C-alpha positions in Angstrom: -59.2 17.1 -35.2 -61.1 15.2 -37.9 -64.9 15.5 -37.6 -67.0 13.0 -39.5 -70.8 12.9 -39.6 -72.8 9.9 -40.9 -76.3 9.7 -42.2 -77.0 6.3 -40.7 -76.0 4.4 -37.6 -74.9 1.6 -39.8 -72.5 3.8 -41.6 -71.1 5.2 -38.4 -70.7 1.7 -36.9 -68.9 0.4 -40.0 -66.6 3.4 -40.1 -65.7 3.0 -36.4 -65.1 -0.7 -36.8 -63.1 -0.1 -40.0 -60.7 2.2 -38.2 -60.0 -0.4 -35.5 -59.8 -3.2 -38.1 -57.4 -1.2 -40.2 -55.1 -0.7 -37.2 -55.1 -4.4 -36.4 -54.5 -5.4 -40.0 -51.5 -3.1 -40.2 -50.2 -4.0 -36.7 -51.7 -7.3 -35.3 -50.1 -6.5 -31.9 -52.0 -3.2 -31.5 -53.1 -2.1 -28.1 -56.7 -1.0 -27.9 -58.3 1.3 -25.4 -62.0 0.2 -25.1 -65.2 1.8 -23.9 -68.5 0.5 -22.7 -72.1 1.8 -22.5 -74.6 1.9 -25.4 -72.3 4.0 -27.7 -69.8 1.4 -28.8 -72.2 -1.6 -29.1 -72.8 -1.2 -32.8 -69.1 -0.8 -33.5 -68.3 -4.0 -31.6 -71.0 -5.8 -33.5 -69.4 -4.8 -36.8 -66.0 -5.9 -35.5 -67.4 -9.3 -34.7 -68.8 -9.5 -38.3 -65.3 -8.6 -39.7 -63.7 -11.3 -37.5 -66.3 -13.9 -38.6 -65.6 -13.1 -42.2 -61.9 -13.6 -41.7 -61.1 -9.9 -42.3 -59.5 -9.2 -39.0 -57.9 -11.1 -36.0 -57.5 -10.1 -32.4 -55.2 -13.0 -31.6 -52.1 -10.9 -30.9 -53.9 -7.7 -29.8 -54.1 -6.4 -26.2 -56.8 -4.2 -24.7 -57.4 -1.9 -21.7 -60.8 -0.7 -20.7 -61.5 2.7 -19.4 -63.3 1.9 -16.3 -65.2 -0.5 -13.9 -67.7 0.0 -11.2 -66.4 -0.2 -7.6 -68.1 -3.1 -5.8 -69.0 -5.2 -8.8 -67.3 -8.5 -9.7 -66.5 -9.3 -13.3 -69.3 -11.8 -13.3 -72.0 -9.2 -12.3 -74.2 -8.7 -15.4 -73.9 -4.9 -15.1 -70.1 -4.9 -14.7 -68.0 -3.7 -17.6 -66.0 -6.9 -17.7 -69.2 -8.8 -18.3 -70.2 -6.2 -20.9 -67.0 -6.6 -22.8 -67.2 -10.4 -22.7 -70.7 -10.3 -24.0 -70.2 -7.8 -26.8 -66.7 -8.5 -28.0 -64.2 -10.6 -26.1 -66.2 -13.9 -26.1 -67.0 -13.4 -29.8 -63.6 -12.9 -31.3 -60.2 -14.6 -31.0 -58.6 -12.3 -28.4 -56.6 -14.0 -25.6 -58.6 -13.3 -22.4 -55.2 -12.8 -20.6 -54.6 -9.9 -22.9 -57.8 -8.1 -21.9 -57.5 -5.7 -19.0 -60.4 -4.2 -17.0 -59.9 -2.5 -13.6 -60.7 -4.8 -10.7 -63.9 -3.4 -9.0 -63.4 -5.7 -6.0 -59.8 -4.6 -5.3 -59.3 -4.4 -1.5 -56.8 -1.5 -2.0 -58.2 0.8 -4.7 -55.1 3.1 -4.7 -52.9 0.1 -5.3 -55.2 -1.2 -8.1 -55.1 2.3 -9.8 -51.4 2.5 -9.6 -51.0 -1.0 -11.0 -53.4 -0.1 -13.9 -51.4 3.1 -14.7 -48.2 1.2 -14.7 -49.5 -1.3 -17.3 -50.8 1.5 -19.5 -47.4 3.3 -19.2 -45.5 0.1 -20.3 -48.0 -0.8 -23.0 -49.0 2.4 -24.8 -52.5 2.4 -26.2 -52.5 2.8 -30.0 -56.2 3.7 -30.3 -58.6 4.8 -27.5 -62.3 4.5 -28.1 -64.4 7.0 -26.2 -68.1 7.9 -25.7 -69.2 11.3 -24.4 -71.2 11.8 -21.2 -74.2 14.2 -21.1 -72.1 16.4 -18.8 -69.0 16.1 -20.8 -67.3 13.3 -18.9 -65.0 10.9 -20.6 -64.5 7.6 -18.9 -65.7 8.5 -15.5 -63.7 11.7 -15.3 -66.5 14.0 -14.1 -66.6 17.8 -14.4 -64.7 19.4 -11.5 -62.5 22.4 -10.6 -59.5 20.1 -11.3 -59.1 16.6 -12.6 -57.0 13.7 -11.3 -54.6 12.8 -14.2 -54.0 9.1 -13.4 -56.3 6.2 -12.9 -58.4 6.7 -9.8 -61.6 5.9 -7.9 -64.1 8.5 -9.0 -67.3 9.5 -7.3 -70.1 9.5 -9.9 -72.3 12.5 -10.2 -76.1 12.1 -9.9 -76.6 12.8 -13.6 -74.2 10.1 -14.5 -75.8 7.6 -12.2 -79.2 8.5 -13.7 -77.9 8.0 -17.2 -76.5 4.5 -16.3 -79.6 3.4 -14.3 -81.0 1.7 -17.5 -78.3 -1.0 -17.0 -79.5 -1.8 -13.5 -82.8 -2.8 -11.8 -83.1 0.7 -10.3 -81.1 3.8 -9.9 -80.4 2.9 -6.3 -78.4 -0.2 -7.6 -76.0 2.0 -9.6 -72.7 2.1 -7.8 -71.6 5.5 -6.5 -67.9 5.0 -7.4 -66.0 3.6 -10.4 -62.3 3.1 -11.1 -61.5 5.1 -14.2 -58.5 5.8 -16.4 -57.5 9.4 -15.8 -57.4 12.1 -18.5 -53.7 11.9 -18.7 -53.9 8.2 -19.5 -56.5 8.8 -22.2 -54.4 11.5 -23.7 -51.4 9.3 -24.0 -53.1 7.2 -26.7 -51.6 7.6 -30.1 -55.1 8.1 -31.6 -58.4 8.8 -30.0 -61.8 8.0 -31.6 -64.7 9.8 -30.0 -68.1 8.5 -30.9 -71.2 10.7 -30.3 -74.8 9.7 -31.0 -78.2 11.4 -30.7 -79.6 14.9 -30.5 -79.3 14.8 -26.7 -75.5 14.9 -27.1 -75.4 17.6 -29.7 -74.9 20.6 -27.4 -72.3 18.9 -25.2 -70.5 17.7 -28.3 -70.4 21.3 -29.6 -69.1 22.6 -26.2 -66.5 19.9 -26.0 -65.1 20.3 -29.5 -65.5 24.0 -30.1 -65.9 25.6 -26.7 -63.2 26.7 -24.1 -60.9 24.0 -22.8 -62.0 23.5 -19.2 -62.0 20.8 -16.5 -65.7 21.6 -16.1 -66.1 19.8 -19.5 -63.5 17.1 -19.4 -64.0 16.1 -23.0 -62.9 19.6 -24.1 -59.3 18.5 -23.2 -59.5 16.3 -26.3 -59.1 19.4 -28.4 -55.4 19.3 -27.3 -54.8 15.8 -28.7 -52.8 15.7 -32.0 -54.8 12.8 -33.5 -58.5 13.0 -32.6 -61.2 11.6 -34.9 -64.8 12.3 -34.0 -67.6 10.1 -35.4 -71.1 11.6 -35.0 -74.5 10.7 -36.4 -76.5 13.5 -38.0 -78.4 14.4 -34.9 -75.3 14.7 -32.7 -73.4 16.6 -35.4 -76.0 19.0 -36.7 -74.1 21.9 -35.2 -71.0 21.0 -37.3 -72.6 21.5 -40.7 
């Protein structure tokens, strides 16, 4: 585990984008595991700058997103497909056919999850970008007595729905389920980059990275990964000093 703490958000964003850009420069056909929410927005903005400056290309890259809300189409403004198009895909030279996000409108959710797992199995992720939920969830793998290893339709806990309400008109509009890559899929990535921001995440970051490994804190399982890099701002990483 490599813990890195940054004095400014700009430095953190540049470091995160730099890791992804370096991977693409060394292997243009890299497979990226991508995340949504407020955590990666600054990193995506820096990647767009690098693309615009000619420093990096996504033309041969492929991507797999962690999750998507059940019941939302890719054109819904709160969908994760729309998020990725807005913040990254439509602003760089990646082939849309090489960008993969679970289908939230799939008629058969089990079949969709199995299909997504099969793609990930055949197309191993080189670098998986992750944020950290307030309750220790990664993707939408919520705390529980046991975790489902593969991609699955997860029921979102109230705390998670409250945290995501800012992206909707009201909390009632937040879907109650999401298709999420399972912990096993996440752990298969060759490298994982966990990004944690803000004092509100400091305690759960400490628990996840130094506490007991338990399914009650899904992010704690990342301690078992052989190539984990953690990027934190000073507020989130104060405990690590």
